[in-house]
N, C-alpha and C positions, 0 to 999 in steps of 0.2 A: 495728485493733480487738483489745482484750484480752478474752477470754471463756472461761468454763467453763460447760458446760450439758449437759442431757440429762433426759429424762422420768424416768429412774431415778436421777439424780444427787442427792446430798445434800451440799452444800458445807459443810464444817466451818468453825468460827471461824478455825482456823489457816489453812486454804486461802483463806478470804475475806481475811484480813489480808495474805497474800502477794499476792493480786490487787490489793488496794488499794495496797500499797507499789509494785507494778510500775507502776501508773498514775501515782503521784506521782513515782517515779524517772524516768519518761519525760517529765515535764512541764518539765524544764529548771530553770534557776536561779529560785528563788522567793523573794520578799520579803514579798508580801502576797497572801493567798488569801481568797476569799469562798466559803463553803459554802451551798448551797441545798437543804436537806433538807425533806421534808414535816413536817407537824405530827403530833400524837398521834392524829389521825383515820386515819393510815396506820401505826398502831402495829406491825402485822405485816410491814411492808415490809423490815425489817432496816436501814432507813436510820439509825436511832438508833445501833446499834453501828458502822456504817460511818463515821458522822460522828465518833464518839469515836475510832476508829482513825486517821482522817485528822488530827484535832486533835492527838492524842498524838504522832504522828510529826512533824508540821510544827512544832509549838511546840518539840519537843525539838531541832529543827534551827535554831531561832531565827527561824522564819517567823511573821509576824503573821497571825492568823486571825480573821475575823469569821464569824458564823453567822446567816443570815437565813431562818428557817423560812418555807416557801412557804404562807402562810396563805390566799391568795386572799381570800375574803370572810369567813373564819372568825374567831372571837374570838382575841385574843392568848393565847398559852399562859401558864398560871400556873407559878410555880416548881415546884409539885408535878408538873405535867404535863411540864415540861422534864426533871425528874429521872427520871420514869417512862420517858420516851422515850429520853433520851440518857445516862442514868447520872449518877454523882456526880462524875466527874473534871473536867468542863468548868466553868470559872467562869461564873456566871450572867450576868456583864456581857459575856461573849462573844456572847450572843444578842441580836440586834436584832429590832425589831418592824416588820413590813410594814404600811403604811397604804395601802390600795388606793384610797382617795378623795383623799388629799392628798399622799402621799409619793412621787409619781411624776413622770416626765418623758415628754413625747410626742416620739417620734423620727420619726414619719411617719404616713402615712394610706394605707389600701388603699381604692381607689375603689369606689363603689356598683356600677359595671358588673361588677366582679369578684364582688361578693356576689350580684348578680343571676344570674350564671353558676353560682355554687356552689349556689344555692338553686333553680335552675330557675325564676327569676322571682318567687319568693315574697317576697323582700325585695330592696331596692335601696339600702340605706343604706351610707354609707362607714364605715370602722372606723379609729379612731385607735390606733396602736401605742404603747401606754403601758406603761412598766415602772418599777420602783423606781429612784430616783436613785442608789442605792448601786452599781448595776452599772457606773456610769461613774466610779467613784472611783479608778481607776488600779490595779486588781488585776491581778496577773500571771496568775492562774488563777481562773476561776469554775467550781466543781465542783457540778454539779446531780445530786442523788442521789434515787432513788425507784424505785417498783415499777411494772412494766407489768402491767396487769390489765384485764379488760373494764370499760368506762366508758360511762355513759349519754349524755354530751354529745359526746365526741370519738371514741368507739369503743373505743380502747385508751388507757389512762391514760399519763401522763408524757411524757418527751422534751420537745418544745417547749412543751407545755402547762404544764410546771413553770415556764417562764420567763414566758410572756405571760399566764397566769392565776395561777399560784402567787405570782408577784411582779409581777403585771400591774395595770393601772389599770381604772377603772370602765367605760370605753367598750368596750374589747375583751372584758372579762369579760361584761358585759351582752349585747353584740351577738352574741358567739360562742355564748353559751348559747341565745339566741333563734333563731339560725341552726340549731342542733341540734334545737330543738323543732319548727320548721316543716319541717325535713328528715325528721323522724319518728324517735322514739327506737328503735323496733323495727327500723328499717332501719340504725341506727348501732351499736347494742350489739354489742360483740365484733368489730367490723370494723377492719382496719388502715388502710384508705384511705377517708376520709369527707370530706364538705364542711368540717367543722370542723377536721379534721386538716390539710387543705390550707391553710386560712386561717392556722393557727398556724405551719406550716412556712414559708409565704410571708412572714409577718410577721418571723420570725427571719432567714430567708435574705436578705430585702430590706433590713431596717433595723438588724439587730443582728449582722450577720456579722463585724463588727470586734471583737466581744467574745471573749475567750479562754475559751469555754465548752467543758468536757468533761463528758460524761454518764456516770454509773454507774447502770445499770439492773438491777434484780433481778426475778426471777420466783419467786414463792413458791407453795407448795402445802401445804394442811393435811392431815396424816395423822390421820384421824378415829379410827382404831383405837388409835394410840399417843398421841393427844392432843397432838401437837406440830406445829410448822411446819417444812417443809423448804425450803431454798433450792435450787431446781432449776436456776437459771441466774443468772449475773452477767456483764454485758456492759459494756464501757467503751470510749469513743471520742468522736469529735466530729461524726459525720455520721449521716445517716438510716439507714445500714445497721445500725448498732448497735440502733436502735429496731426496725427490721423483723425482725431476727433474734430479738430478745426477744419480739416479737409472735407469731412462729411457735410458740415454746415455750409462751407463755401461752395461746394458743388450744388447745393440746393438753392442758394441765394445769388450766386454770381455767374451761373451758366444759363444763358438765355437761348433756349431751343426754339427755332422758328419753324412754322408749318410750311413755309415756302421760301424760295431763294430770291432775295432782292436783286434786281438788275443794276440798281445804283445805290451805293451806300455813301453817306456823307458823314465824316468824322471831324469833330472840332478838337484842336489841341490847345489846351489852356496855356497862355503865355508864361505863367509862373512855373509850370512843370516841364514844358517841352520847347527846347530851343535847337534841337538837333534831330536828324533822322535816326541817329543811334537810339534815341528815346522815342521819337515820334513814330517810328515804324511799328509801335504797338498798334497803331491804327490798322496796319496790314495784318500783323500776327493774330489779333483778336477777332478779326472779321473774315479772314480768308476761308473759313469753313462755312460761311453763310452766303457769300457772293456767288451769283449764278455765273456759269461759263459765259464768256464774252461780255460780262458786266463791267462796271467801272466803280472804283473807289476814289472818292474826292476827299482829299485831306486838307482841311482848312488850318493853316499853320502860320498864324500872324507873327509869331516870334522866332521863326526858323532862321538861324544864322550860320549853321555849320552842319557837317555830316557826322563826324566823330567827335566825342568829347575829349579825346586824347589826340594830340597832334599827329602822331604816327598813324593811328587808325583813320583819322580824317583824311590824311594823304592817300592811304590805301583805298579807301572808299572812292575817292575822286579818280584814282588810277584804274581801278578794276570795275567799279559800278555794280549795280544790282542786275546781273545778266542771267541769272538762273543757275541751277545746280551744275549742269555739264560744263558751262564756261568757267564757273568758279573752281571746280575740281581740276580742270585743265590748268588754270592759273596757279593753283596751289602746287601742282606737280612741277610747274616750270619756274617758280619764283621762290627763292630761299626766304626772302623777307616775309612773304605771305605765309609760308610754312611756319615761320617763327611767330606769327600772329594769327593763330587759327581761330581765335575769337572773332577777329575781323572777318575772316573767311566765312565762318558760321553766320555772322550777321548779314553778309551779302546773300547767302542762300535764303535765310529767313525773310529777307526784305524783297525777294522776288516773287511775283505771282506765277512764275514758271510759264509765262505766256498765256495763262488761263483767263485773266481779266486785266483791264487797264488800271494804272495807278496814276492819278493826277494830283501832284503836290501844289499847294497854293500858298507860297510864302508872302510875307507882308512887306518885303522890300529889302531886308538885310541879306538875303541870298539871291543872286541873280537867277532869273528863269533859265538862262542858258546853262548855268552850272547844275541846276536840277535836271535838266534834260540830258546833260552830259553823263550823268550816272545811271541813266536808263529809265527815268520816270518821264511822264508827261508833266507839263507845268502850265499854270495860269496865275494871273495876279490875284492876290487875296481879296483886294477891294472889289474886283469884278465878280468873283465867285461868291463872296459873302453877300453881295447885293442880291444875287439870285437865291442862294441857299443861306438865308440869314439865321445865324445861330440864336439870335434873340427871339426869333419867331417860330422856328421849327420845333415841333413836339418830339419828344423822345420816341423812337420807333417809326412807324409808318406815317408818311405824309404824302398828300397829293398836292402838287404845285398848281398854280393858277392855269397853266397851259395843259394840265392833265398828266404831267410826268409824275411818276411815283418814285419816292426816295425813302430810304431807311436811314434815320438820323441817330447818331450816337454822340453825346456831349463829352464823354471822357472814356477813351478805350482802356484806360488802366484799371477800370473798376469791374471788369468782367470779361466774359467770353461769349461771343455770339456765333451760333452754328445752326445750319439747317439740320433738323433732327435726324434725317436719314444719313448724315455724314458723321455724327458724333457717337462715339462708343460709350454707352452708359456704364 
């Protein structure tokens, strides 16, 4: 394992480049390399600069390099998003597009008895291990790059998730997300060892172990006072120890435990990262363990334009809405299409407060307020709510408004997890 880390560390670009070069120099003779970085929804991961560093070094040495952003179910990246994420130096034709429904190959199946054990009997379906065909095109090195941070489905993001979800197929994406939903989001958030993580690791260890995969994992922390991101850790290697060490640091710097429960939480969704509730609901996932009963979450979403990033999922969200676990499970039992898209069903469960607190989405005009209300949220115009809760004026954390109202403000929900300390399992 190659690593540099610490809660007080801030890894510079120069230090990062040295670490990246050490990883590549230790990989042996290379002719063809596949890079698997996240897309722009993980803009703060530093995966963009890492990808550019790798590409620059390898191409300069005559190595052929392909880049396959790990979209999962997200929309393909536009040229503008590719440039924003990865810079100007990589030719656009180096980037390939992952098709999670059609561009995959099945390498094996994890039996229902295993899923029954992982879920304590809540599900018993088998799971097909499906990944993008490109992984088997004879690459000498597959370099998976990404950030370890608390995650609502798997507990802590990245590592094997970047393979079997990021460039995975519909079966494992859908069924793993539903496994996470029935296991309970609040039991999974911020945990290193979860049922979904065990599924992902088993899938890779059992059916993909012959692939030459090396992981580069970052741990990032936002410095709210200085308004910048710090890389607190960078870990590289090929086995689970790399991930587990990154998790230890991420749990230290990315989990914010509160001494009391806020009645009102205001979350801002950066327009560059969040244009759908499929992504924007991180505002719900990452704060739900902090918000007091009968409280309110206000989601400032200036670029919100759709619900799902996939046309089928968008339609299913509009049809069934965020109605809570009992209603969603009833819909799954009654509707074959929803049963065939269990990832969407899991998302509907995760995006509901189960009636415990109110959720008010505030779109900027590209999504009608009535459409937001129709899926089960409250809604208010962005301009009106941003005038009251101005993202340019609110401080990170606790704020007292001029009329005495107290709110807790979060500028980017993707960067951590917020929880009342009495609710979070250490």
